[in-house]
All heavy atoms as a GROMACS GRO file, in nm:
protein
  549
    1MET      N    1   2.112   0.270   0.859
    1MET     CA    2   1.969   0.248   0.845
    1MET      C    3   1.928   0.131   0.934
    1MET      O    4   1.993   0.027   0.935
    1MET     CB    5   1.936   0.219   0.700
    1MET     CG    6   1.791   0.199   0.674
    1MET     SD    7   1.764   0.188   0.496
    1MET     CE    8   1.591   0.163   0.497
    2THR      N    9   1.821   0.148   1.007
    2THR     CA   10   1.776   0.042   1.096
    2THR      C   11   1.678  -0.050   1.025
    2THR      O   12   1.616  -0.014   0.926
    2THR     CB   13   1.707   0.102   1.220
    2THR    OG1   14   1.593   0.177   1.177
    2THR    CG2   15   1.801   0.190   1.298
    3ASN      N   16   1.667  -0.171   1.077
    3ASN     CA   17   1.570  -0.266   1.024
    3ASN      C   18   1.435  -0.239   1.089
    3ASN      O   19   1.427  -0.206   1.206
    3ASN     CB   20   1.614  -0.409   1.054
    3ASN     CG   21   1.743  -0.444   0.984
    3ASN    OD1   22   1.763  -0.405   0.870
    3ASN    ND2   23   1.830  -0.515   1.051
    4HIS      N   24   1.330  -0.254   1.013
    4HIS     CA   25   1.195  -0.230   1.064
    4HIS      C   26   1.115  -0.359   1.065
    4HIS      O   27   1.137  -0.447   0.983
    4HIS     CB   28   1.121  -0.128   0.978
    4HIS     CG   29   1.184   0.006   0.976
    4HIS    ND1   30   1.179   0.093   1.082
    4HIS    CD2   31   1.257   0.069   0.881
    4HIS    CE1   32   1.243   0.204   1.053
    4HIS    NE2   33   1.293   0.192   0.931
    5VAL      N   34   1.022  -0.367   1.157
    5VAL     CA   35   0.923  -0.474   1.159
    5VAL      C   36   0.787  -0.407   1.144
    5VAL      O   37   0.758  -0.307   1.211
    5VAL     CB   38   0.929  -0.555   1.291
    5VAL    CG1   39   0.817  -0.657   1.297
    5VAL    CG2   40   1.065  -0.623   1.304
    6TYR      N   41   0.706  -0.460   1.054
    6TYR     CA   42   0.575  -0.401   1.026
    6TYR      C   43   0.463  -0.493   1.072
    6TYR      O   44   0.476  -0.615   1.072
    6TYR     CB   45   0.559  -0.378   0.875
    6TYR     CG   46   0.658  -0.281   0.819
    6TYR    CD1   47   0.777  -0.324   0.764
    6TYR    CD2   48   0.633  -0.145   0.820
    6TYR    CE1   49   0.869  -0.235   0.713
    6TYR    CE2   50   0.723  -0.054   0.769
    6TYR     CZ   51   0.842  -0.100   0.715
    6TYR     OH   52   0.932  -0.011   0.664
    7LYS      N   53   0.354  -0.433   1.109
    7LYS     CA   54   0.229  -0.503   1.140
    7LYS      C   55   0.130  -0.462   1.032
    7LYS      O   56   0.125  -0.345   0.993
    7LYS     CB   57   0.178  -0.460   1.278
    7LYS     CG   58   0.039  -0.506   1.311
    7LYS     CD   59   0.040  -0.632   1.390
    7LYS     CE   60  -0.102  -0.666   1.432
    7LYS     NZ   61  -0.120  -0.809   1.436
    8ALA      N   62   0.051  -0.556   0.982
    8ALA     CA   63  -0.048  -0.525   0.879
    8ALA      C   64  -0.188  -0.546   0.934
    8ALA      O   65  -0.213  -0.640   1.010
    8ALA     CB   66  -0.026  -0.613   0.757
    9ILE      N   67  -0.278  -0.456   0.896
    9ILE     CA   68  -0.418  -0.466   0.935
    9ILE      C   69  -0.504  -0.450   0.809
    9ILE      O   70  -0.460  -0.393   0.710
    9ILE     CB   71  -0.458  -0.359   1.039
    9ILE    CG1   72  -0.426  -0.217   0.988
    9ILE    CG2   73  -0.388  -0.385   1.172
    9ILE    CD1   74  -0.473  -0.106   1.078
   10GLU      N   75  -0.627  -0.503   0.813
   10GLU     CA   76  -0.720  -0.484   0.702
   10GLU      C   77  -0.822  -0.378   0.740
   10GLU      O   78  -0.873  -0.377   0.852
   10GLU     CB   79  -0.792  -0.614   0.668
   10GLU     CG   80  -0.710  -0.705   0.582
   10GLU     CD   81  -0.790  -0.819   0.524
   10GLU    OE1   82  -0.915  -0.811   0.516
   10GLU    OE2   83  -0.727  -0.918   0.484
   11LEU      N   84  -0.851  -0.290   0.646
   11LEU     CA   85  -0.948  -0.182   0.665
   11LEU      C   86  -1.039  -0.178   0.543
   11LEU      O   87  -0.995  -0.208   0.432
   11LEU     CB   88  -0.876  -0.047   0.676
   11LEU     CG   89  -0.767  -0.033   0.780
   11LEU    CD1   90  -0.684   0.091   0.752
   11LEU    CD2   91  -0.829  -0.025   0.918
   12THR      N   92  -1.164  -0.139   0.563
   12THR     CA   93  -1.254  -0.118   0.451
   12THR      C   94  -1.310   0.023   0.461
   12THR      O   95  -1.373   0.058   0.561
   12THR     CB   96  -1.370  -0.220   0.450
   12THR    OG1   97  -1.316  -0.351   0.442
   12THR    CG2   98  -1.463  -0.196   0.333
   13GLY      N   99  -1.282   0.102   0.359
   13GLY     CA  100  -1.334   0.239   0.352
   13GLY      C  101  -1.448   0.245   0.252
   13GLY      O  102  -1.453   0.165   0.158
   14SER      N  103  -1.537   0.340   0.269
   14SER     CA  104  -1.647   0.356   0.175
   14SER      C  105  -1.662   0.502   0.136
   14SER      O  106  -1.615   0.591   0.206
   14SER     CB  107  -1.778   0.303   0.234
   14SER     OG  108  -1.817   0.380   0.345
   15SER      N  109  -1.726   0.522   0.021
   15SER     CA  110  -1.746   0.657  -0.030
   15SER      C  111  -1.857   0.657  -0.133
   15SER      O  112  -1.874   0.559  -0.206
   15SER     CB  113  -1.617   0.709  -0.094
   15SER     OG  114  -1.640   0.830  -0.163
   16THR      N  115  -1.928   0.765  -0.140
   16THR     CA  116  -2.027   0.782  -0.247
   16THR      C  117  -1.962   0.843  -0.371
   16THR      O  118  -2.023   0.846  -0.478
   16THR     CB  119  -2.143   0.872  -0.202
   16THR    OG1  120  -2.090   0.998  -0.160
   16THR    CG2  121  -2.221   0.810  -0.089
   17THR      N  122  -1.838   0.889  -0.358
   17THR     CA  123  -1.768   0.959  -0.466
   17THR      C  124  -1.688   0.865  -0.556
   17THR      O  125  -1.693   0.878  -0.678
   17THR     CB  126  -1.672   1.064  -0.407
   17THR    OG1  127  -1.745   1.147  -0.317
   17THR    CG2  128  -1.613   1.150  -0.515
   18GLY      N  129  -1.610   0.774  -0.497
   18GLY     CA  130  -1.527   0.685  -0.578
   18GLY      C  131  -1.429   0.605  -0.495
   18GLY      O  132  -1.422   0.619  -0.372
   19THR      N  133  -1.351   0.522  -0.563
   19THR     CA  134  -1.259   0.433  -0.494
   19THR      C  135  -1.144   0.507  -0.426
   19THR      O  136  -1.104   0.470  -0.316
   19THR     CB  137  -1.202   0.327  -0.591
   19THR    OG1  138  -1.140   0.393  -0.702
   19THR    CG2  139  -1.312   0.236  -0.642
   20ASP      N  140  -1.090   0.609  -0.492
   20ASP     CA  141  -0.981   0.686  -0.430
   20ASP      C  142  -1.026   0.747  -0.298
   20ASP      O  143  -0.953   0.745  -0.199
   20ASP     CB  144  -0.932   0.797  -0.522
   20ASP     CG  145  -0.852   0.746  -0.641
   20ASP    OD1  146  -0.824   0.624  -0.645
   20ASP    OD2  147  -0.820   0.828  -0.728
   21ASP      N  148  -1.145   0.801  -0.296
   21ASP     CA  149  -1.199   0.862  -0.175
   21ASP      C  150  -1.222   0.756  -0.067
   21ASP      O  151  -1.199   0.782   0.051
   21ASP     CB  152  -1.328   0.936  -0.209
   21ASP     CG  153  -1.368   1.036  -0.101
   21ASP    OD1  154  -1.279   1.106  -0.051
   21ASP    OD2  155  -1.488   1.041  -0.069
   22ALA      N  156  -1.265   0.637  -0.106
   22ALA     CA  157  -1.286   0.529  -0.009
   22ALA      C  158  -1.154   0.490   0.057
   22ALA      O  159  -1.148   0.469   0.178
   22ALA     CB  160  -1.350   0.408  -0.078
   23VAL      N  161  -1.046   0.483  -0.022
   23VAL     CA  162  -0.914   0.452   0.034
   23VAL      C  163  -0.870   0.562   0.129
   23VAL      O  164  -0.824   0.536   0.240
   23VAL     CB  165  -0.809   0.432  -0.078
   23VAL    CG1  166  -0.669   0.423  -0.021
   23VAL    CG2  167  -0.842   0.308  -0.160
   24ARG      N  168  -0.885   0.686   0.086
   24ARG     CA  169  -0.846   0.799   0.172
   24ARG      C  170  -0.924   0.799   0.303
   24ARG      O  171  -0.868   0.826   0.409
   24ARG     CB  172  -0.867   0.930   0.098
   24ARG     CG  173  -0.761   0.957  -0.004
   24ARG     CD  174  -0.777   1.097  -0.066
   24ARG     NE  175  -0.675   1.118  -0.165
   24ARG     CZ  176  -0.686   1.086  -0.294
   24ARG    NH1  177  -0.796   1.030  -0.339
   24ARG    NH2  178  -0.587   1.109  -0.378
   25ASN      N  179  -1.053   0.770   0.296
   25ASN     CA  180  -1.135   0.765   0.418
   25ASN      C  181  -1.084   0.659   0.515
   25ASN      O  182  -1.076   0.683   0.636
   25ASN     CB  183  -1.282   0.738   0.384
   25ASN     CG  184  -1.348   0.857   0.318
   25ASN    OD1  185  -1.301   0.970   0.327
   25ASN    ND2  186  -1.458   0.832   0.249
   26ALA      N  187  -1.047   0.542   0.463
   26ALA     CA  188  -0.996   0.434   0.550
   26ALA      C  189  -0.864   0.475   0.614
   26ALA      O  190  -0.845   0.459   0.735
   26ALA     CB  191  -0.979   0.305   0.469
   27ILE      N  192  -0.771   0.529   0.533
   27ILE     CA  193  -0.639   0.568   0.585
   27ILE      C  194  -0.650   0.682   0.685
   27ILE      O  195  -0.590   0.679   0.792
   27ILE     CB  196  -0.545   0.608   0.469
   27ILE    CG1  197  -0.514   0.488   0.381
   27ILE    CG2  198  -0.418   0.674   0.521
   27ILE    CD1  199  -0.430   0.382   0.446
   28GLU      N  200  -0.729   0.784   0.652
   28GLU     CA  201  -0.742   0.900   0.742
   28GLU      C  202  -0.806   0.861   0.874
   28GLU      O  203  -0.764   0.908   0.980
   28GLU     CB  204  -0.820   1.011   0.672
   28GLU     CG  205  -0.739   1.078   0.563
   28GLU     CD  206  -0.819   1.178   0.481
   28GLU    OE1  207  -0.932   1.213   0.521
   28GLU    OE2  208  -0.768   1.221   0.377
   29ARG      N  209  -0.904   0.774   0.870
   29ARG     CA  210  -0.968   0.730   0.995
   29ARG      C  211  -0.873   0.645   1.079
   29ARG      O  212  -0.861   0.664   1.199
   29ARG     CB  213  -1.096   0.654   0.965
   29ARG     CG  214  -1.167   0.596   1.086
   29ARG     CD  215  -1.204   0.706   1.186
   29ARG     NE  216  -1.260   0.650   1.305
   29ARG     CZ  217  -1.191   0.613   1.413
   29ARG    NH1  218  -1.060   0.626   1.416
   29ARG    NH2  219  -1.252   0.562   1.517
   30ALA      N  220  -0.803   0.552   1.014
   30ALA     CA  221  -0.710   0.466   1.088
   30ALA      C  222  -0.596   0.546   1.148
   30ALA      O  223  -0.550   0.516   1.258
   30ALA     CB  224  -0.655   0.358   0.995
   31SER      N  225  -0.551   0.650   1.079
   31SER     CA  226  -0.437   0.728   1.128
   31SER      C  227  -0.470   0.806   1.255
   31SER      O  228  -0.379   0.855   1.322
   31SER     CB  229  -0.385   0.822   1.020
   31SER     OG  230  -0.480   0.923   0.993
   32LYS      N  231  -0.597   0.813   1.292
   32LYS     CA  232  -0.634   0.878   1.418
   32LYS      C  233  -0.596   0.793   1.539
   32LYS      O  234  -0.577   0.845   1.648
   32LYS     CB  235  -0.784   0.908   1.422
   32LYS     CG  236  -0.826   1.015   1.323
   32LYS     CD  237  -0.974   1.041   1.331
   32LYS     CE  238  -1.015   1.149   1.231
   32LYS     NZ  239  -1.160   1.175   1.237
   33THR      N  240  -0.587   0.661   1.520
   33THR     CA  241  -0.557   0.572   1.632
   33THR      C  242  -0.436   0.482   1.609
   33THR      O  243  -0.387   0.421   1.703
   33THR     CB  244  -0.678   0.484   1.668
   33THR    OG1  245  -0.717   0.409   1.552
   33THR    CG2  246  -0.795   0.568   1.717
   34VAL      N  247  -0.390   0.472   1.485
   34VAL     CA  248  -0.274   0.388   1.453
   34VAL      C  249  -0.159   0.480   1.412
   34VAL      O  250  -0.172   0.556   1.317
   34VAL     CB  251  -0.306   0.289   1.338
   34VAL    CG1  252  -0.182   0.207   1.303
   34VAL    CG2  253  -0.422   0.198   1.376
   35ARG      N  254  -0.049   0.472   1.485
   35ARG     CA  255   0.067   0.555   1.453
   35ARG      C  256   0.156   0.485   1.349
   35ARG      O  257   0.156   0.364   1.338
   35ARG     CB  258   0.149   0.582   1.579
   35ARG     CG  259   0.076   0.670   1.679
   35ARG     CD  260   0.168   0.713   1.792
   35ARG     NE  261   0.228   0.603   1.866
   35ARG     CZ  262   0.173   0.543   1.970
   35ARG    NH1  263   0.055   0.584   2.014
   35ARG    NH2  264   0.234   0.445   2.033
   36SER      N  265   0.230   0.565   1.277
   36SER     CA  266   0.335   0.518   1.186
   36SER      C  267   0.284   0.434   1.068
   36SER      O  268   0.349   0.339   1.026
   36SER     CB  269   0.441   0.438   1.263
   36SER     OG  270   0.497   0.517   1.365
   37LEU      N  271   0.166   0.468   1.014
   37LEU     CA  272   0.121   0.402   0.892
   37LEU      C  273   0.220   0.432   0.781
   37LEU      O  274   0.259   0.548   0.762
   37LEU     CB  275  -0.018   0.450   0.851
   37LEU     CG  276  -0.136   0.391   0.927
   37LEU    CD1  277  -0.264   0.464   0.892
   37LEU    CD2  278  -0.150   0.244   0.898
   38LYS      N  279   0.263   0.330   0.708
   38LYS     CA  280   0.367   0.348   0.607
   38LYS      C  281   0.325   0.308   0.466
   38LYS      O  282   0.378   0.359   0.369
   38LYS     CB  283   0.492   0.266   0.644
   38LYS     CG  284   0.555   0.307   0.775
   38LYS     CD  285   0.611   0.448   0.766
   38LYS     CE  286   0.683   0.483   0.896
   38LYS     NZ  287   0.712   0.623   0.906
   39TRP      N  288   0.235   0.213   0.451
   39TRP     CA  289   0.200   0.166   0.317
   39TRP      C  290   0.060   0.105   0.317
   39TRP      O  291   0.004   0.076   0.422
   39TRP     CB  292   0.301   0.062   0.267
   39TRP     CG  293   0.321  -0.056   0.358
   39TRP    CD1  294   0.415  -0.069   0.456
   39TRP    CD2  295   0.244  -0.177   0.362
   39TRP    NE1  296   0.402  -0.189   0.520
   39TRP    CE2  297   0.297  -0.258   0.464
   39TRP    CE3  298   0.136  -0.224   0.291
   39TRP    CZ2  299   0.247  -0.384   0.494
   39TRP    CZ3  300   0.084  -0.350   0.321
   39TRP    CH2  301   0.140  -0.428   0.422
   40PHE      N  302   0.005   0.088   0.197
   40PHE     CA  303  -0.122   0.016   0.184
   40PHE      C  304  -0.124  -0.059   0.050
   40PHE      O  305  -0.052  -0.026  -0.043
   40PHE     CB  306  -0.243   0.107   0.197
   40PHE     CG  307  -0.267   0.198   0.080
   40PHE    CD1  308  -0.347   0.159  -0.025
   40PHE    CD2  309  -0.210   0.324   0.077
   40PHE    CE1  310  -0.369   0.243  -0.133
   40PHE    CE2  311  -0.230   0.409  -0.030
   40PHE     CZ  312  -0.310   0.369  -0.135
   41GLU      N  313  -0.208  -0.161   0.046
   41GLU     CA  314  -0.227  -0.242  -0.073
   41GLU      C  315  -0.377  -0.265  -0.088
   41GLU      O  316  -0.445  -0.302   0.008
   41GLU     CB  317  -0.155  -0.376  -0.054
   41GLU     CG  318  -0.182  -0.480  -0.157
   41GLU     CD  319  -0.121  -0.614  -0.121
   41GLU    OE1  320  -0.052  -0.625  -0.018
   41GLU    OE2  321  -0.145  -0.710  -0.196
   42ILE      N  322  -0.430  -0.240  -0.206
   42ILE     CA  323  -0.573  -0.263  -0.230
   42ILE      C  324  -0.596  -0.412  -0.249
   42ILE      O  325  -0.532  -0.476  -0.332
   42ILE     CB  326  -0.623  -0.184  -0.352
   42ILE    CG1  327  -0.614  -0.034  -0.322
   42ILE    CG2  328  -0.766  -0.225  -0.388
   42ILE    CD1  329  -0.648   0.056  -0.438
   43ILE      N  330  -0.687  -0.467  -0.169
   43ILE     CA  331  -0.717  -0.610  -0.171
   43ILE      C  332  -0.844  -0.637  -0.252
   43ILE      O  333  -0.850  -0.732  -0.329
   43ILE     CB  334  -0.734  -0.664  -0.028
   43ILE    CG1  335  -0.604  -0.650   0.049
   43ILE    CG2  336  -0.779  -0.809  -0.030
   43ILE    CD1  337  -0.617  -0.683   0.195
   44GLU      N  338  -0.946  -0.554  -0.232
   44GLU     CA  339  -1.075  -0.579  -0.296
   44GLU      C  340  -1.148  -0.448  -0.320
   44GLU      O  341  -1.139  -0.355  -0.238
   44GLU     CB  342  -1.159  -0.669  -0.204
   44GLU     CG  343  -1.293  -0.705  -0.259
   44GLU     CD  344  -1.371  -0.798  -0.165
   44GLU    OE1  345  -1.355  -0.786  -0.041
   44GLU    OE2  346  -1.445  -0.883  -0.215
   45THR      N  347  -1.217  -0.440  -0.430
   45THR     CA  348  -1.301  -0.325  -0.460
   45THR      C  349  -1.441  -0.376  -0.492
   45THR      O  350  -1.457  -0.472  -0.569
   45THR     CB  351  -1.247  -0.248  -0.582
   45THR    OG1  352  -1.113  -0.210  -0.558
   45THR    CG2  353  -1.330  -0.124  -0.610
   46ARG      N  354  -1.540  -0.315  -0.432
   46ARG     CA  355  -1.679  -0.355  -0.458
   46ARG      C  356  -1.768  -0.232  -0.442
   46ARG      O  357  -1.724  -0.127  -0.396
   46ARG     CB  358  -1.722  -0.468  -0.368
   46ARG     CG  359  -1.717  -0.437  -0.221
   46ARG     CD  360  -1.749  -0.561  -0.138
   46ARG     NE  361  -1.735  -0.529   0.002
   46ARG     CZ  362  -1.622  -0.534   0.071
   46ARG    NH1  363  -1.510  -0.568   0.010
   46ARG    NH2  364  -1.618  -0.503   0.198
   47GLY      N  365  -1.893  -0.247  -0.478
   47GLY     CA  366  -1.985  -0.134  -0.468
   47GLY      C  367  -2.126  -0.178  -0.437
   47GLY      O  368  -2.159  -0.296  -0.442
   48HIS      N  369  -2.207  -0.080  -0.408
   48HIS     CA  370  -2.348  -0.100  -0.378
   48HIS      C  371  -2.430  -0.032  -0.487
   48HIS      O  372  -2.408   0.085  -0.516
   48HIS     CB  373  -2.380  -0.040  -0.241
   48HIS     CG  374  -2.525  -0.038  -0.208
   48HIS    ND1  375  -2.594  -0.151  -0.172
   48HIS    CD2  376  -2.615   0.063  -0.209
   48HIS    CE1  377  -2.721  -0.118  -0.150
   48HIS    NE2  378  -2.735   0.011  -0.172
   49VAL      N  379  -2.519  -0.108  -0.548
   49VAL     CA  380  -2.602  -0.055  -0.657
   49VAL      C  381  -2.746  -0.044  -0.608
   49VAL      O  382  -2.799  -0.135  -0.544
   49VAL     CB  383  -2.596  -0.148  -0.780
   49VAL    CG1  384  -2.687  -0.097  -0.891
   49VAL    CG2  385  -2.453  -0.161  -0.830
   50GLU      N  386  -2.807   0.069  -0.639
   50GLU     CA  387  -2.946   0.092  -0.603
   50GLU      C  388  -3.015   0.162  -0.720
   50GLU      O  389  -2.962   0.261  -0.772
   50GLU     CB  390  -2.952   0.179  -0.477
   50GLU     CG  391  -3.088   0.182  -0.410
   50GLU     CD  392  -3.082   0.255  -0.277
   50GLU    OE1  393  -3.004   0.210  -0.190
   50GLU    OE2  394  -3.152   0.356  -0.263
   51ASP      N  395  -3.128   0.111  -0.762
   51ASP     CA  396  -3.203   0.167  -0.875
   51ASP      C  397  -3.117   0.182  -1.001
   51ASP      O  398  -3.124   0.280  -1.074
   51ASP     CB  399  -3.264   0.303  -0.839
   51ASP     CG  400  -3.366   0.293  -0.728
   51ASP    OD1  401  -3.439   0.190  -0.723
   51ASP    OD2  402  -3.372   0.385  -0.644
   52GLY      N  403  -3.029   0.083  -1.023
   52GLY     CA  404  -2.945   0.082  -1.142
   52GLY      C  405  -2.828   0.179  -1.140
   52GLY      O  406  -2.763   0.199  -1.241
   53ARG      N  407  -2.800   0.238  -1.025
   53ARG     CA  408  -2.689   0.335  -1.015
   53ARG      C  409  -2.598   0.298  -0.899
   53ARG      O  410  -2.643   0.247  -0.797
   53ARG     CB  411  -2.744   0.476  -0.993
   53ARG     CG  412  -2.836   0.520  -1.108
   53ARG     CD  413  -2.877   0.659  -1.093
   53ARG     NE  414  -2.760   0.741  -1.126
   53ARG     CZ  415  -2.760   0.873  -1.124
   53ARG    NH1  416  -2.868   0.939  -1.091
   53ARG    NH2  417  -2.651   0.940  -1.156
   54VAL      N  418  -2.470   0.327  -0.915
   54VAL     CA  419  -2.374   0.304  -0.807
   54VAL      C  420  -2.401   0.406  -0.696
   54VAL      O  421  -2.401   0.526  -0.722
   54VAL     CB  422  -2.228   0.318  -0.857
   54VAL    CG1  423  -2.131   0.306  -0.741
   54VAL    CG2  424  -2.198   0.215  -0.964
   55GLN      N  425  -2.424   0.356  -0.576
   55GLN     CA  426  -2.451   0.442  -0.462
   55GLN      C  427  -2.331   0.458  -0.369
   55GLN      O  428  -2.310   0.564  -0.313
   55GLN     CB  429  -2.571   0.389  -0.382
   55GLN     CG  430  -2.700   0.389  -0.460
   55GLN     CD  431  -2.743   0.529  -0.501
   55GLN    OE1  432  -2.741   0.622  -0.421
   55GLN    NE2  433  -2.779   0.544  -0.627
   56HIS      N  434  -2.257   0.350  -0.351
   56HIS     CA  435  -2.139   0.352  -0.263
   56HIS      C  436  -2.029   0.265  -0.322
   56HIS      O  437  -2.057   0.160  -0.380
   56HIS     CB  438  -2.171   0.296  -0.123
   56HIS     CG  439  -2.251   0.385  -0.039
   56HIS    ND1  440  -2.389   0.383  -0.039
   56HIS    CD2  441  -2.214   0.481   0.048
   56HIS    CE1  442  -2.432   0.474   0.047
   56HIS    NE2  443  -2.329   0.535   0.101
   57TRP      N  444  -1.906   0.310  -0.305
   57TRP     CA  445  -1.788   0.230  -0.334
   57TRP      C  446  -1.732   0.182  -0.202
   57TRP      O  447  -1.731   0.254  -0.103
   57TRP     CB  448  -1.681   0.315  -0.404
   57TRP     CG  449  -1.720   0.355  -0.542
   57TRP    CD1  450  -1.782   0.471  -0.579
   57TRP    CD2  451  -1.700   0.281  -0.660
   57TRP    NE1  452  -1.802   0.473  -0.714
   57TRP    CE2  453  -1.752   0.356  -0.768
   57TRP    CE3  454  -1.643   0.157  -0.688
   57TRP    CZ2  455  -1.748   0.312  -0.898
   57TRP    CZ3  456  -1.639   0.114  -0.818
   57TRP    CH2  457  -1.691   0.190  -0.921
   58GLN      N  458  -1.684   0.057  -0.200
   58GLN     CA  459  -1.619   0.001  -0.081
   58GLN      C  460  -1.486  -0.057  -0.125
   58GLN      O  461  -1.480  -0.135  -0.221
   58GLN     CB  462  -1.705  -0.109  -0.019
   58GLN     CG  463  -1.837  -0.060   0.034
   58GLN     CD  464  -1.925  -0.174   0.079
   58GLN    OE1  465  -1.918  -0.284   0.025
   58GLN    NE2  466  -2.007  -0.148   0.180
   59VAL      N  467  -1.379  -0.020  -0.057
   59VAL     CA  468  -1.246  -0.068  -0.090
   59VAL      C  469  -1.182  -0.125   0.036
   59VAL      O  470  -1.173  -0.056   0.138
   59VAL     CB  471  -1.158   0.045  -0.148
   59VAL    CG1  472  -1.019  -0.008  -0.181
   59VAL    CG2  473  -1.222   0.106  -0.271
   60THR      N  474  -1.140  -0.251   0.028
   60THR     CA  475  -1.069  -0.314   0.139
   60THR      C  476  -0.920  -0.306   0.109
   60THR      O  477  -0.877  -0.339  -0.002
   60THR     CB  478  -1.113  -0.460   0.157
   60THR    OG1  479  -1.253  -0.463   0.184
   60THR    CG2  480  -1.038  -0.527   0.272
   61ILE      N  481  -0.846  -0.260   0.208
   61ILE     CA  482  -0.702  -0.245   0.193
   61ILE      C  483  -0.629  -0.318   0.305
   61ILE      O  484  -0.686  -0.341   0.413
   61ILE     CB  485  -0.658  -0.096   0.191
   61ILE    CG1  486  -0.687  -0.028   0.325
   61ILE    CG2  487  -0.721  -0.022   0.076
   61ILE    CD1  488  -0.629   0.111   0.339
   62LYS      N  489  -0.506  -0.355   0.278
   62LYS     CA  490  -0.414  -0.401   0.382
   62LYS      C  491  -0.321  -0.283   0.406
   62LYS      O  492  -0.261  -0.232   0.311
   62LYS     CB  493  -0.336  -0.523   0.336
   62LYS     CG  494  -0.247  -0.582   0.444
   62LYS     CD  495  -0.159  -0.693   0.392
   62LYS     CE  496  -0.241  -0.811   0.344
   62LYS     NZ  497  -0.157  -0.923   0.299
   63ALA      N  498  -0.312  -0.238   0.529
   63ALA     CA  499  -0.227  -0.123   0.563
   63ALA      C  500  -0.121  -0.169   0.662
   63ALA      O  501  -0.149  -0.246   0.754
   63ALA     CB  502  -0.309  -0.011   0.623
   64GLY      N  503   0.001  -0.119   0.643
   64GLY     CA  504   0.111  -0.158   0.730
   64GLY      C  505   0.164  -0.040   0.809
   64GLY      O  506   0.167   0.073   0.760
   65PHE      N  507   0.204  -0.068   0.930
   65PHE     CA  508   0.266   0.035   1.014
   65PHE      C  509   0.387  -0.024   1.086
   65PHE      O  510   0.398  -0.144   1.104
   65PHE     CB  511   0.166   0.094   1.114
   65PHE     CG  512   0.103  -0.004   1.209
   65PHE    CD1  513   0.157  -0.026   1.334
   65PHE    CD2  514  -0.010  -0.074   1.173
   65PHE    CE1  515   0.099  -0.118   1.422
   65PHE    CE2  516  -0.070  -0.164   1.259
   65PHE     CZ  517  -0.015  -0.186   1.384
   66THR      N  518   0.480   0.064   1.122
   66THR     CA  519   0.603   0.024   1.188
   66THR      C  520   0.578  -0.002   1.336
   66THR      O  521   0.515   0.080   1.403
   66THR     CB  522   0.708   0.135   1.174
   66THR    OG1  523   0.721   0.169   1.037
   66THR    CG2  524   0.843   0.090   1.227
   67LEU      N  525   0.626  -0.115   1.385
   67LEU     CA  526   0.618  -0.143   1.529
   67LEU      C  527   0.722  -0.057   1.600
   67LEU      O  528   0.835  -0.041   1.553
   67LEU     CB  529   0.644  -0.290   1.557
   67LEU     CG  530   0.537  -0.387   1.505
   67LEU    CD1  531   0.579  -0.530   1.536
   67LEU    CD2  532   0.401  -0.357   1.565
   68GLU      N  533   0.681  -0.001   1.712
   68GLU     CA  534   0.772   0.085   1.789
   68GLU      C  535   0.861   0.002   1.880
   68GLU      O  536   0.824  -0.107   1.920
   68GLU     CB  537   0.690   0.183   1.872
   68GLU     CG  538   0.608   0.278   1.786
   68GLU     CD  539   0.520   0.372   1.868
   68GLU    OE1  540   0.509   0.354   1.991
   68GLU    OE2  541   0.461   0.462   1.806
   69ASP      N  542   0.977   0.057   1.911
   69ASP     CA  543   1.070  -0.010   2.003
   69ASP      C  544   1.020  -0.002   2.145
   69ASP      O  545   0.951   0.084   2.185
   69ASP     CB  546   1.208   0.054   1.995
   69ASP     CG  547   1.273   0.026   1.860
   69ASP    OD1  548   1.241  -0.078   1.800
   69ASP    OD2  549   1.354   0.109   1.816
   0.00000   0.00000   0.00000
């Protein structure tokens, strides 16, 4: 087994549906330009309220990917 070195980036995804969808949106979008995503950690969850109702969820994550040789 080889040793790996990871780089971590912060991403914020949003969704009108919920927090899980916001995380998926961030990961799916980042995976279009960042190769070898391996893990994520939720850092912050927040939302936008309008007229007394939740309109958007926003989730900030730290995502890690393997550095290539």
